[in-house]
C-alpha positions in Angstrom: 4.5 5.4 10.2 1.3 4.8 10.3 0.0 1.8 7.7 -3.7 2.5 6.4 -4.8 -0.7 6.6 -6.8 -1.8 3.4 -6.6 1.2 1.1 -5.7 -0.3 -1.8 -1.9 -0.2 -2.8 -2.2 0.9 -6.9 -3.9 1.6 -10.1 -5.1 -2.6 -10.9 -3.4 -2.9 -14.2 -0.9 0.4 -13.9 2.6 0.5 -11.7 0.7 3.8 -11.0 1.5 3.4 -6.7 -0.8 4.8 -3.6 1.2 3.7 -0.4 4.6 2.8 0.3 5.9 0.4 1.9 8.5 0.9 4.1 9.5 4.5 5.1 13.1 6.3 4.2 15.4 6.4 7.3 16.1 9.6 5.4 13.0 11.2 6.0 9.3 11.0 4.2 9.4 12.8 0.3 7.8 16.1 0.4 4.5 16.7 0.0 4.5 19.7 -3.1 1.8 20.9 -5.1 2.1 19.7 -8.7 0.4 21.4 -11.5 -2.1 18.9 -13.9 -1.9 20.7 -16.8 -4.8 19.6 -20.1 -2.4 17.5 -21.6 -2.2 14.4 -19.2 -2.3 10.8 -20.3 -6.3 9.5 -19.4 -4.5 6.8 -17.1 -2.7 9.8 -15.1 -6.3 11.5 -14.7 -8.0 7.5 -13.6 -5.0 7.3 -11.4 -6.2 11.0 -9.5 -10.0 10.0 -10.1 -9.4 6.7 -8.5 -7.2 7.6 -6.0 -9.8 10.6 -4.8 -12.5 7.7 -4.4 -10.1 5.7 -2.1 -9.4 8.2 0.7 -13.1 9.0 1.0 -14.5 6.0 1.3 -11.1 5.1 3.3 -11.9 8.2 5.2 -14.2 10.8 4.8 -14.8 14.5 5.5 -12.2 13.3 8.3 -9.5 14.2 8.7 -6.4 11.7 8.7 -2.9 10.7 9.0 -0.8 11.2 5.8 1.6 8.0 7.1 2.5 5.4 4.0 0.3 7.0 1.6 2.7 8.3 -1.5 3.9 11.5 -2.0 3.9 11.7 -5.5 0.2 10.9 -5.8 -0.9 13.0 -3.0 0.7 16.2 -4.6 -1.3 15.5 -7.9 -4.2 16.5 -5.6 -2.5 18.4 -2.7 -3.7 22.1 -2.4 -6.8 21.7 -4.2 -8.6 18.6 -3.5 -6.5 17.3 -0.3 -5.5 20.3 2.0 -3.3 20.4 4.9 -6.0 20.0 7.7 -3.0 21.6 10.8 -1.6 24.9 10.9 2.0 24.9 10.1 2.1 21.6 8.4 4.8 19.8 7.6 5.0 18.8 4.5 7.9 16.2 5.3 6.7 14.4 7.9 4.4 10.8 8.0 2.6 12.7 11.0 1.2 15.2 9.2 -2.3 15.7 8.7 -4.3 16.6 5.5 -8.5 16.5 5.0 -10.4 16.4 2.0 -11.8 19.8 -0.1 -15.1 17.4 -0.6 -16.2 20.9 -2.9 -13.1 20.9 -4.2 -12.8 17.5 -5.1 -16.9 17.3 -6.4 -16.2 20.1 -8.2 -12.9 18.7 -10.1 -14.1 15.1 -10.1 -18.2 15.2 -10.9 -17.8 11.1 -12.0 -16.4 10.2 -8.9 -18.9 12.0 -6.1 -22.5 11.7 -6.2 -24.4 14.9 -5.1 -24.1 13.8 -1.1 -20.7 13.3 -1.4 -20.5 9.8 -1.6 -18.7 7.5 -4.3 -20.7 5.2 -7.1 
């Protein structure tokens, strides 16, 4: 499992994790698309925005390996702002490659990206 050095481990001041410490010996937790409803807590929305900003700062628009990124946190943005980079995509692999759909990310998180796609 690839460890993304320098990637934030969690949302500061909370227990919402962005990375995992070690690989699960039984296999990676599958990434699934989770629905984001309007009544989500502000801290959950902030975690999505901060996670997406960290992905952009760390990888930009280039494909990246899932590695030690938390499957639960990825699942909140998967299928919208983060999409599979390869076909076929294995949602249960630590080596699965993903990429940011910049247009969708900019539309859904306008406060995270400026007009050029950079984070403030």
